[in-house]
C-alpha positions in Angstrom: 178.6 51.7 105.8 176.6 54.9 106.4 175.0 54.8 102.9 172.7 51.8 103.5 171.2 53.4 106.8 170.4 56.6 105.2 168.7 54.8 102.2 166.6 52.7 104.6 165.5 55.8 106.6 164.5 57.6 103.4 162.4 54.7 102.3 160.5 54.4 105.6 160.1 58.1 105.6 158.6 57.9 102.1 156.4 55.1 102.8 154.9 57.0 105.9 154.4 60.1 103.9 152.5 58.3 101.1 150.3 56.4 103.8 149.4 59.5 105.4 148.4 61.2 102.1 146.4 58.3 101.0 144.6 58.1 104.2 143.9 61.9 104.0 142.5 61.6 100.5 140.4 58.6 101.4 138.9 60.4 104.4 138.3 63.4 102.5 136.5 61.6 99.8 134.3 59.8 102.3 133.5 63.1 104.1 132.5 65.0 100.9 130.4 62.2 99.6 128.4 62.0 102.8 127.9 65.9 103.1 126.6 66.3 99.5 122.9 67.2 98.8 120.5 65.1 97.1 120.2 61.2 97.4 116.6 61.4 98.8 115.6 60.4 102.3 115.1 64.3 103.3 112.0 66.1 103.6 110.8 67.5 100.2 110.9 71.2 99.7 107.4 72.8 100.4 105.6 74.3 97.4 105.0 77.8 97.4 101.5 78.8 98.7 99.1 80.3 96.1 97.7 83.7 96.8 94.4 83.5 98.4 91.4 84.2 96.1 88.0 84.5 97.7 84.2 85.0 96.5 81.7 86.5 98.8 77.9 86.6 98.7 77.0 89.4 98.8 79.8 90.1 96.4 82.7 92.4 97.0 81.9 96.3 96.6 78.1 95.6 96.4 75.1 97.6 98.1 72.6 95.3 99.2 69.0 96.7 99.5 67.7 97.5 103.1 66.0 94.4 104.6 63.7 94.2 107.7 65.8 91.3 109.4 68.1 91.8 112.1 70.6 89.3 111.1 72.4 89.0 107.6 74.1 86.0 106.2 77.5 86.1 104.3 79.0 83.2 102.5 82.8 83.1 101.9 84.4 80.7 99.4 88.1 80.2 99.0 88.6 79.8 95.1 92.4 79.3 95.3 94.0 76.2 96.6 93.3 75.8 100.2 96.7 76.3 102.1 97.9 73.1 103.9 97.2 74.5 107.4 93.9 76.2 106.5 92.8 79.7 106.6 91.3 82.2 109.3 88.3 84.0 108.4 87.4 87.3 110.1 84.1 89.0 109.6 83.3 92.4 111.2 80.4 94.9 110.5 80.3 98.6 111.6 78.2 101.5 110.9 79.2 103.2 107.6 79.4 106.7 109.4 82.2 105.3 111.7 82.3 103.9 115.3 83.2 100.6 116.5 82.1 97.3 115.1 78.9 96.1 116.4 79.8 92.6 115.2 82.9 90.6 114.9 83.6 86.8 114.5 86.7 84.7 113.8 86.6 81.1 112.3 90.1 79.3 112.5 91.3 77.0 111.4 88.9 76.6 108.4 89.7 73.8 105.8 86.4 73.9 103.9 86.3 75.7 100.7 82.9 77.5 101.7 82.0 78.9 105.1 79.0 81.0 106.2 78.6 83.7 108.9 75.5 85.2 110.1 76.0 89.0 111.1 73.8 89.9 114.1 73.1 93.2 116.1 72.6 95.2 112.8 71.3 98.9 114.0 68.0 99.9 112.4 68.1 102.6 109.6 71.7 102.7 109.3 74.0 102.0 106.4 76.7 99.4 107.5 79.9 98.0 105.9 80.8 94.2 106.4 84.4 93.4 106.0 85.5 90.0 105.5 89.5 89.1 105.7 90.6 85.6 104.9 94.4 84.9 106.0 96.5 81.8 105.6 97.4 80.2 109.0 100.8 79.2 107.6 101.6 82.3 105.9 99.5 85.4 107.6 100.8 87.8 105.1 98.8 85.9 102.5 95.4 87.6 102.8 92.2 88.4 100.7 89.7 90.9 101.6 86.1 91.7 100.6 83.5 94.3 101.7 80.0 95.2 101.0 77.3 97.6 102.2 73.8 96.8 103.8 71.2 98.2 106.0 68.4 97.2 108.2 64.9 98.7 107.9 
């Protein structure tokens, strides 16, 4: 009489173990498929930003002849692809012999390919250096610089 009771208990126990194992496998399969990458719907990865390349007029490294006017215009063109958030343009001018800048101007955010800045306050009969720095707003370490010498008669 004891044999049938043990056999029934073993069958019941085996069914419970198999049910639990099947349930665990099903749950882990569902969880792993929902946690996987891909499948769309998410934000696409942003493309790497190109290094900034600029052209200035007057050109980088040039020496402009002395002029009688008090103000001097510089044109800055971003030749590389414009960063998505635009750029910051910083223009400064100082005497070549040293000392503080007599002119500084910052344009931000700039999304146009070409910008113009007029340097004012140039001292008479002094060689000066104009410095232009263009930086990406999204990636400030992405910069391009240019400078040139000029003077006022």
